[in-house]
N, C-alpha and C positions, 0 to 999 in steps of 0.2 A: 838128625843132628840136633843136639840141644843148643839153646842160646849161649850158654857159657862156652861150649867148645867152638861154636861159630865165631864168637867174639874173640876168643883166644887165637884162632887161626888167621882171621882176616884183619883184626885190629879195628873193626868198624866201631864208630861211636855209638853210645847208647842214647836212644831218643826217649824223651819223657812224654807220657800220654796226657798230662794235665790231671787235675784232681778227680774230675768226673766228667761225663758227657755234658756239653753245654745245654743248659736249660732242663736238666734231668728232672729236678723236683717238680717243675711246672708241668712237664709232659706226663710224667708218671702220675701226678696228682689228678690231672684231667682224665687220663685213662681210667684210673681207679674210681673216680667219682662217677663218670659216665657208665662204667661197668656196674656199679652198685645201683644206680638209678634204673638201668635197663633190667637188671635182675629183679629189683623190687616191682617194677611194672609187670614183668612176666609172672611173678608169684601172685600179684593181685589179680591178674587176668585168670590164672589157674584157679584161684580161690573163688572168683566169681563163677567160673565154670562149675565148680563143685556145688555152689549155692543153687544155681539154676537146675542142676541135675537132681539135687535133693528136693527142691520145690516141685519139680515135675514128677518125681517118683512118689512123693508123699501124698499126692492127690489134693493138695491145697489149692491148686490152680483149676480144679474142676476138669472140664473137658479139654482144656488147652495144655494138657500135660505133654503132649507130643512136641508142641512148639518149644516148651522149656527144655526138653531133652535135646532137641536140635540146637537150641541156643547154647546149651552146655557144650556140645561137640564143637560148635563154631568157636566159642571162647577158648576152648582147650587148644585148638589149632592156632588161634591168634596168639596165644600166650607163648608158643614155641619160638617165634621170631625174636622177641625181646630177651628171652632166656638164652637163646643161642648167641645173640650179639653181646649180651652181658658176659657170658662165659668167654667169648673171644677176647673181649677187652681185659678181663682179669688175667687171661693167659698172656696177653701182651705186657701187662705189668710185671708178670713173673719173668718174661724174657728180658725186659728192660732191667730188672734187678740183676739177672745173671750177667748181662752186658756191662752193667755198672761195676759189678764185682771184678770182672776181668779187667776192665779199664783201670780200676784202682790198683789191682795187682801189677799191671804193667807200669803204672806210675811208680810203684815202690821199687821194682826190680829192673826197670828199663825195658827197652823194646829192641833187642838185637835182630829179631826176625821180621820186623816191620809189620806187626799185627795191628798197629794203631789205624792204619789206612783202612783195613778191612772192617774194624769196629766202627769207624766213622761212617763208612758206606752203609753198614747194617743199620746204624742208628738213624742216619739221614733218610734211608729208604723207608724205614718204619714210619717216621714222621711225615714224609712226603706222601706215602700211600694213604695215611689217615687224612691229610689235608685234601687230597684228591677225592677221597670218598665223601668228605663233608661238603666240599664245594661242588663236586660233580663235573669239574672241568679238567681236561688233560692238557 
């Protein structure tokens, strides 16, 4: 049942969502910035891995070539964590953008199906999970 038909049958009032989620720009900006930093750190670690590998294979290091190849493998594995975390943060920014778009759409047309509460829970849960992950306390 669409919202228009529901409102016509029940005569329920239209709720307004507000212009956008509270503190959206601050939260999305923090996620975006931390995602960019994590991705940059991951790319730098991967580049260091390539440098170690090239130094080990070129023979510049003499008899320590095996150590440089092992260091390259270690740095490559280490670079995966910041890359994965940065990707996750950037995906959260995309999710927040979709949530904001839906929030603004509900602000324009009203909320006969009471979707605002669900959006607020999703937004609050995303922020609360991030705070718990940063602080480490439940």
